[in-house]
ZANU-651356 format. One line per 2 residues: number of its first residue (from 1); their letters; for each residue x, y, z of N, C-alpha, C. Coordinates in Angstrom, 2 decimals, decimal comma, always signed. Layout:
// residues N
NUM> A> X/Y/Z/X/Y/Z/X/Y/Z  ...
This chain:
// residues 158
1> MS> -15,42/+10,92/-33,00/-16,38/+10,60/-31,68/-17,60/+11,20/-32,14  -18,94/+10,03/-32,51/-20,13/+10,19/-33,08/-21,23/+10,48/-32,25
3> YT> -20,77/+10,23/-30,73/-22,09/+10,54/-29,64/-21,06/+11,37/-28,70  -21,98/+12,98/-28,98/-21,34/+13,57/-28,33/-21,84/+14,11/-26,81
5> KD> -23,23/+13,52/-26,37/-23,59/+13,82/-25,36/-22,99/+13,31/-23,89  -22,70/+13,70/-22,90/-22,33/+13,61/-21,56/-22,92/+12,47/-20,75
7> VG> -24,03/+12,08/-21,35/-24,93/+11,45/-20,77/-25,48/+9,88/-21,54  -25,72/+8,71/-21,23/-26,06/+7,94/-22,20/-27,80/+8,07/-22,54
9> EV> -28,13/+7,02/-23,30/-29,55/+7,75/-23,83/-30,31/+6,12/-23,98  -31,28/+5,87/-23,63/-31,83/+4,51/-24,08/-32,25/+4,51/-25,80
11> SA> -31,51/+3,75/-26,23/-31,14/+3,90/-28,02/-31,41/+2,13/-28,76  -31,49/+1,34/-27,50/-31,09/-0,21/-28,08/-32,18/-0,51/-29,12
13> RY> -32,17/-1,34/-29,61/-33,02/-1,89/-30,70/-32,76/-3,54/-30,66  -33,86/-3,95/-30,13/-34,05/-5,44/-30,17/-35,09/-5,93/-31,13
15> RQ> -34,73/-7,35/-31,64/-35,93/-7,43/-32,58/-35,64/-9,35/-32,06  -36,74/-9,60/-31,90/-36,87/-11,11/-32,15/-36,83/-12,09/-33,04
17> AG> -36,43/-13,13/-33,14/-35,81/-14,15/-34,28/-37,26/-14,00/-35,14  -38,18/-14,38/-34,88/-39,62/-14,37/-35,48/-39,41/-12,96/-36,52
19> EV> -39,06/-11,86/-35,92/-39,02/-10,73/-36,93/-38,21/-9,95/-37,57  -37,27/-11,18/-38,01/-36,01/-10,83/-38,53/-36,02/-11,68/-40,53
21> PS> -36,18/-10,97/-41,29/-36,20/-11,20/-42,59/-35,32/-12,10/-43,19  -35,53/-12,85/-44,22/-34,73/-14,11/-44,36/-35,22/-14,22/-46,16
23> VT> -34,34/-14,78/-46,77/-34,66/-15,11/-48,42/-34,03/-16,91/-48,29  -34,47/-17,52/-48,87/-34,24/-18,90/-49,57/-33,98/-18,89/-50,76
25> YP> -32,75/-19,16/-51,02/-32,48/-19,81/-52,75/-32,63/-21,11/-52,88  -33,07/-20,85/-54,31/-33,70/-22,38/-54,67/-32,72/-23,77/-54,20
27> SG> -31,35/-23,41/-54,32/-30,41/-24,59/-53,84/-30,62/-24,78/-52,42  -31,50/-23,73/-51,99/-31,60/-24,30/-50,43/-30,96/-23,42/-49,28
29> TH> -29,90/-22,75/-49,62/-29,28/-21,66/-48,99/-30,30/-20,93/-48,46  -30,20/-20,55/-46,93/-31,08/-19,69/-46,41/-30,50/-18,60/-45,66
31> VV> -30,56/-17,50/-46,24/-30,18/-15,81/-45,58/-30,71/-15,55/-44,89  -30,19/-15,25/-43,69/-31,08/-14,23/-42,49/-30,44/-13,25/-42,43
33> FT> -31,24/-11,91/-42,60/-31,05/-10,79/-42,72/-30,78/-10,12/-41,34  -29,93/-11,03/-40,23/-29,70/-10,53/-38,77/-30,28/-9,18/-38,55
35> AP> -29,10/-8,17/-39,20/-28,93/-6,66/-38,55/-28,49/-5,91/-39,91  -29,58/-6,12/-40,98/-29,21/-5,00/-42,17/-28,97/-3,45/-41,48
37> GS> -28,28/-2,82/-42,21/-28,05/-1,49/-42,40/-29,24/-0,71/-41,92  -30,28/-1,18/-42,21/-31,57/-0,51/-41,91/-31,80/-0,65/-40,73
39> AT> -31,45/-1,60/-39,77/-31,43/-1,86/-38,26/-30,37/-1,22/-37,53  -29,49/-0,72/-38,10/-28,18/-0,59/-37,32/-27,56/+1,00/-37,69
41> SG> -28,72/+1,94/-38,00/-28,63/+3,17/-38,59/-27,12/+3,04/-39,84  -27,02/+1,94/-40,74/-26,15/+2,23/-41,61/-24,67/+1,84/-40,95
43> QY> -24,59/+1,45/-39,58/-23,19/+1,44/-39,45/-22,47/+0,13/-39,85  -23,25/-1,06/-39,80/-22,81/-2,47/-40,43/-23,90/-2,94/-40,83
45> GL> -24,08/-4,46/-41,19/-25,04/-5,13/-41,81/-24,38/-6,30/-41,45  -25,08/-7,34/-40,86/-24,72/-8,79/-40,04/-25,94/-9,55/-40,83
47> FE> -25,32/-10,63/-41,54/-26,14/-11,96/-42,20/-25,53/-13,05/-41,86  -26,49/-13,98/-41,66/-26,27/-15,30/-41,49/-26,25/-15,91/-42,44
49> WN> -25,66/-16,88/-43,35/-25,73/-17,30/-44,42/-25,47/-18,75/-44,23  -26,49/-19,50/-44,33/-26,60/-21,11/-44,11/-26,81/-22,12/-45,37
51> MT> -25,62/-22,83/-45,67/-25,68/-23,24/-46,98/-26,13/-24,92/-47,02  -26,47/-25,41/-47,89/-26,59/-26,43/-47,70/-25,49/-27,32/-48,47
53> GT> -25,50/-28,79/-48,55/-24,49/-29,38/-49,14/-24,22/-29,03/-50,50  -25,23/-28,42/-50,95/-25,00/-28,19/-52,82/-24,00/-26,69/-53,27
55> RG> -23,41/-27,49/-53,94/-22,40/-26,32/-54,28/-22,84/-25,00/-54,84  -21,99/-23,82/-54,08/-22,51/-22,57/-54,53/-21,85/-21,32/-53,92
57> GA> -22,15/-20,42/-54,13/-21,19/-19,02/-53,27/-21,27/-17,77/-54,66  -20,25/-17,16/-54,28/-20,06/-15,66/-54,92/-18,82/-15,88/-55,59
59> DP> -18,48/-15,89/-56,97/-17,22/-15,80/-57,44/-16,84/-14,40/-57,06  -15,30/-14,58/-57,74/-14,39/-13,42/-57,25/-15,24/-12,06/-57,82
61> HF> -15,10/-11,39/-56,91/-15,45/-9,98/-56,72/-14,98/-8,80/-56,07  -15,53/-7,58/-55,91/-15,05/-6,55/-55,00/-16,16/-5,41/-54,55
63> HK> -15,78/-4,90/-53,85/-16,82/-3,46/-53,50/-16,08/-2,11/-53,45  -16,87/-0,98/-53,51/-16,33/+0,23/-53,65/-16,38/+0,84/-52,16
65> TF> -17,27/+0,53/-51,88/-18,14/+1,67/-50,58/-18,28/+0,59/-49,02  -17,91/-0,87/-49,37/-17,98/-1,45/-47,99/-17,20/-2,36/-48,00
67> SE> -16,60/-2,80/-46,58/-15,64/-3,95/-46,18/-16,53/-5,10/-46,30  -15,99/-6,28/-46,28/-16,90/-7,38/-45,86/-15,83/-8,28/-45,12
69> SF> -16,76/-8,87/-44,35/-16,24/-10,25/-43,37/-16,57/-11,11/-43,29  -16,07/-12,46/-42,98/-16,67/-13,94/-42,92/-15,95/-14,37/-41,71
71> YV> -17,23/-15,03/-40,98/-16,83/-15,90/-39,80/-17,31/-17,33/-39,94  -16,55/-17,96/-40,21/-16,94/-19,34/-40,52/-17,80/-20,21/-38,91
73> MA> -18,81/-20,69/-38,81/-19,57/-21,03/-37,75/-20,00/-22,78/-37,71  -19,82/-23,19/-38,91/-19,82/-24,69/-39,07/-19,60/-25,29/-40,37
75> GT> -19,29/-26,35/-40,60/-18,92/-26,94/-41,66/-17,55/-26,22/-42,08  -17,04/-26,39/-43,65/-16,15/-25,86/-44,49/-16,49/-24,77/-45,64
77> VR> -15,93/-23,48/-45,50/-16,48/-22,68/-46,22/-15,01/-22,37/-47,17  -15,06/-22,54/-48,36/-13,74/-21,66/-49,44/-13,82/-20,65/-49,37
79> LF> -12,88/-19,69/-48,88/-12,59/-18,06/-49,05/-11,68/-17,86/-49,97  -12,18/-17,02/-50,66/-10,79/-16,43/-51,55/-10,49/-14,94/-51,15
81> NG> -9,11/-15,15/-51,06/-8,56/-13,79/-50,08/-8,00/-13,05/-51,11  -8,03/-13,11/-52,69/-7,42/-12,32/-54,16/-6,47/-13,05/-54,06
83> ES> -5,79/-13,79/-53,70/-4,49/-14,77/-54,32/-5,09/-16,14/-54,03  -5,42/-16,84/-52,94/-5,81/-18,22/-53,07/-7,07/-18,35/-52,22
85> WI> -7,39/-19,66/-52,64/-8,51/-19,94/-52,11/-8,24/-20,67/-50,27  -8,89/-20,79/-49,09/-8,64/-21,17/-48,34/-9,85/-21,63/-47,98
87> DA> -9,30/-23,25/-47,54/-10,48/-24,08/-46,76/-10,73/-23,74/-45,49  -11,81/-22,59/-45,00/-11,84/-22,22/-43,76/-13,03/-23,21/-42,54
89> TK> -12,84/-23,45/-41,62/-13,57/-24,05/-40,95/-13,74/-23,26/-39,67  -15,05/-24,07/-38,85/-15,13/-22,89/-37,56/-14,40/-22,37/-36,76
91> GD> -14,52/-21,04/-36,68/-13,84/-20,05/-36,17/-12,84/-19,33/-36,81  -12,60/-19,68/-38,06/-11,72/-18,88/-38,85/-12,33/-17,75/-39,41
93> FL> -11,49/-16,78/-39,75/-12,29/-15,44/-39,99/-11,41/-14,68/-41,24  -12,13/-13,96/-42,54/-11,35/-13,13/-43,16/-12,02/-12,07/-43,51
95> YV> -10,98/-11,14/-43,45/-11,54/-9,29/-43,38/-11,22/-8,85/-44,86  -12,29/-7,98/-45,63/-12,04/-7,97/-46,70/-12,14/-6,37/-47,15
97> PQ> -11,02/-5,62/-46,76/-11,15/-3,97/-47,29/-11,86/-3,59/-48,48  -12,34/-2,67/-48,48/-13,03/-1,83/-49,62/-11,87/-2,07/-50,74
99> GG> -12,51/-2,68/-51,94/-11,73/-2,75/-53,16/-10,90/-4,08/-53,05  -10,90/-4,90/-52,00/-10,48/-6,36/-51,66/-10,98/-7,40/-52,80
101> IH> -10,50/-8,10/-53,59/-10,83/-9,17/-54,44/-11,09/-10,42/-53,31  -12,45/-10,86/-53,71/-12,67/-12,14/-52,76/-13,72/-12,73/-53,19
103> AF> -14,16/-14,03/-52,66/-15,57/-15,01/-52,92/-15,33/-16,07/-52,02  -16,34/-16,68/-52,02/-16,67/-17,61/-51,15/-17,36/-19,12/-51,82
105> SN> -17,18/-20,36/-51,47/-17,78/-20,97/-51,91/-18,13/-22,20/-51,05  -19,13/-23,06/-51,13/-19,27/-24,52/-50,25/-19,21/-25,25/-51,19
107> ES> -17,99/-26,25/-51,28/-17,58/-27,23/-52,04/-17,50/-28,52/-51,23  -17,96/-28,29/-50,17/-17,54/-30,06/-49,07/-18,57/-30,75/-49,35
109> GV> -19,68/-30,50/-49,61/-20,84/-31,42/-50,27/-21,63/-31,78/-48,89  -21,11/-30,91/-47,91/-22,11/-30,79/-46,75/-22,69/-29,57/-46,11
111> PA> -23,48/-29,36/-45,12/-23,66/-28,01/-45,07/-22,58/-27,26/-44,47  -22,96/-26,01/-44,53/-21,64/-24,92/-43,63/-22,52/-23,79/-42,97
113> RM> -22,32/-23,35/-42,38/-22,68/-22,10/-41,92/-21,80/-20,91/-41,68  -22,03/-19,43/-42,11/-21,27/-18,09/-41,46/-21,93/-17,45/-41,19
115> LI> -21,01/-16,37/-40,66/-21,61/-14,88/-40,40/-20,97/-14,04/-41,61  -21,52/-12,71/-42,16/-21,02/-12,16/-43,23/-21,29/-10,67/-42,36
117> LF> -19,93/-10,23/-42,28/-20,54/-8,66/-42,03/-20,15/-7,79/-42,75  -20,60/-6,55/-43,09/-20,31/-5,43/-44,19/-20,49/-4,45/-43,44
119> AP> -19,42/-3,29/-43,47/-19,23/-1,82/-42,86/-19,07/-1,15/-43,64  -19,33/-0,07/-43,66/-20,77/+0,07/-43,09/-21,75/-0,54/-43,65
121> GP> -23,13/-0,34/-43,33/-24,27/-1,08/-43,58/-24,80/-0,75/-44,76  -24,65/-1,76/-45,95/-25,53/-1,00/-46,97/-26,70/-1,88/-47,44
123> PR> -27,75/-1,50/-48,18/-28,81/-2,62/-47,91/-28,60/-3,95/-48,98  -27,58/-4,73/-48,43/-27,15/-5,68/-49,22/-28,65/-6,88/-48,95
125> EE> -29,32/-6,57/-48,22/-30,44/-7,27/-48,19/-31,52/-7,15/-49,58  -31,51/-6,12/-50,16/-31,81/-5,95/-51,55/-31,15/-6,73/-52,64
127> YF> -29,71/-6,90/-52,49/-29,02/-7,72/-53,67/-29,40/-8,78/-53,40  -29,25/-9,28/-52,14/-29,55/-10,79/-52,03/-30,83/-11,57/-52,16
129> SE> -31,99/-10,40/-52,03/-33,42/-10,81/-52,60/-33,29/-10,89/-53,99  -32,78/-9,91/-54,87/-32,84/-9,90/-56,07/-32,43/-10,92/-56,65
131> LA> -31,28/-11,57/-56,03/-30,47/-12,55/-56,74/-31,55/-13,71/-56,45  -32,13/-14,34/-55,13/-33,16/-15,01/-55,04/-34,18/-14,92/-56,31
133> EI> -34,65/-13,94/-56,24/-35,94/-13,57/-57,19/-35,28/-14,20/-58,52  -34,35/-13,67/-59,16/-33,45/-13,92/-60,49/-33,46/-15,86/-60,08
135> RS> -32,93/-16,33/-59,33/-32,79/-17,50/-59,56/-34,21/-18,37/-59,10  -34,91/-18,22/-58,55/-36,51/-18,83/-58,19/-37,04/-18,80/-59,63
137> AG> -37,13/-17,85/-60,53/-37,98/-17,61/-61,53/-37,41/-18,01/-62,60  -36,13/-18,63/-62,49/-35,16/-19,44/-63,47/-34,93/-18,25/-64,89
139> RK> -34,54/-17,11/-64,22/-34,30/-16,10/-65,75/-32,90/-16,57/-65,82  -32,65/-16,29/-67,10/-31,04/-16,33/-67,48/-30,98/-14,94/-67,93
141> LT> -29,64/-14,13/-67,41/-29,53/-13,04/-67,87/-28,30/-13,06/-68,51  -28,15/-12,17/-69,25/-26,97/-12,03/-70,06/-25,45/-11,08/-69,31
143> HE> -24,42/-11,28/-69,97/-23,49/-10,92/-69,29/-23,90/-9,21/-68,61  -24,34/-8,68/-69,68/-24,42/-7,38/-69,47/-25,48/-7,07/-68,41
145> EW> -26,38/-8,29/-68,61/-27,53/-7,70/-67,37/-27,14/-8,18/-66,18  -26,25/-8,86/-65,89/-25,88/-9,04/-64,76/-24,72/-8,00/-64,19
147> VE> -23,96/-7,63/-65,14/-23,02/-6,40/-64,95/-23,90/-5,24/-64,08  -24,90/-5,10/-64,87/-25,78/-3,93/-64,39/-26,47/-4,40/-62,96
149> VW> -26,95/-5,50/-62,88/-27,53/-5,92/-61,52/-26,18/-5,79/-60,43  -25,38/-6,31/-60,43/-24,23/-5,99/-60,09/-23,61/-4,53/-59,51
151> AR> -23,63/-3,57/-60,71/-23,33/-2,34/-60,38/-24,24/-1,55/-59,71  -25,38/-1,96/-59,81/-26,29/-1,31/-58,83/-26,35/-1,77/-57,26
153> HD> -25,78/-2,62/-56,99/-25,52/-3,21/-55,51/-23,87/-3,19/-55,16  -23,37/-2,18/-55,60/-22,12/-2,50/-55,68/-20,91/-3,57/-55,52
155> QY> -21,16/-4,24/-56,40/-20,77/-5,53/-56,76/-19,79/-5,55/-57,95  -18,54/-5,74/-58,15/-18,01/-5,84/-59,44/-17,02/-6,88/-59,52
157> PA> -17,25/-7,60/-60,63/-16,49/-8,77/-60,80/-15,04/-8,45/-61,51  -14,37/-9,48/-60,75/-12,63/-9,25/-60,65/-12,05/-10,48/-61,76
């Protein structure tokens, strides 16, 4: 039990849509940091991932300190569960515990949208913002440089 008082308290946090930070990748993919760990006292992070029809996503990887869950809201998103790729559609859900190999991609040629939930809530917005900066600047990182970027953000190639 993390709340030990016998009475409730006023502690809810509200953010209007216009206050929510986001980042857009050169591909047009738009990531909304709906509820980053900084807004949830580190309990979870919730991000809205809006993909264009351009192919893209994340290669197989794992995390040591947080789980990751995917909920498809529109379109078709290919999700990798560590063994096989699944063509997930609206309403489909994938939970990946810490250490679980996973990946995602939009290969459908049409837009797709999903929610990604991280628990507990690491500062993933820092990782996604850094990726956007690298891609927008057209920087070409060596494999060793990528490994360093990934490791700083608890992301390890599988």
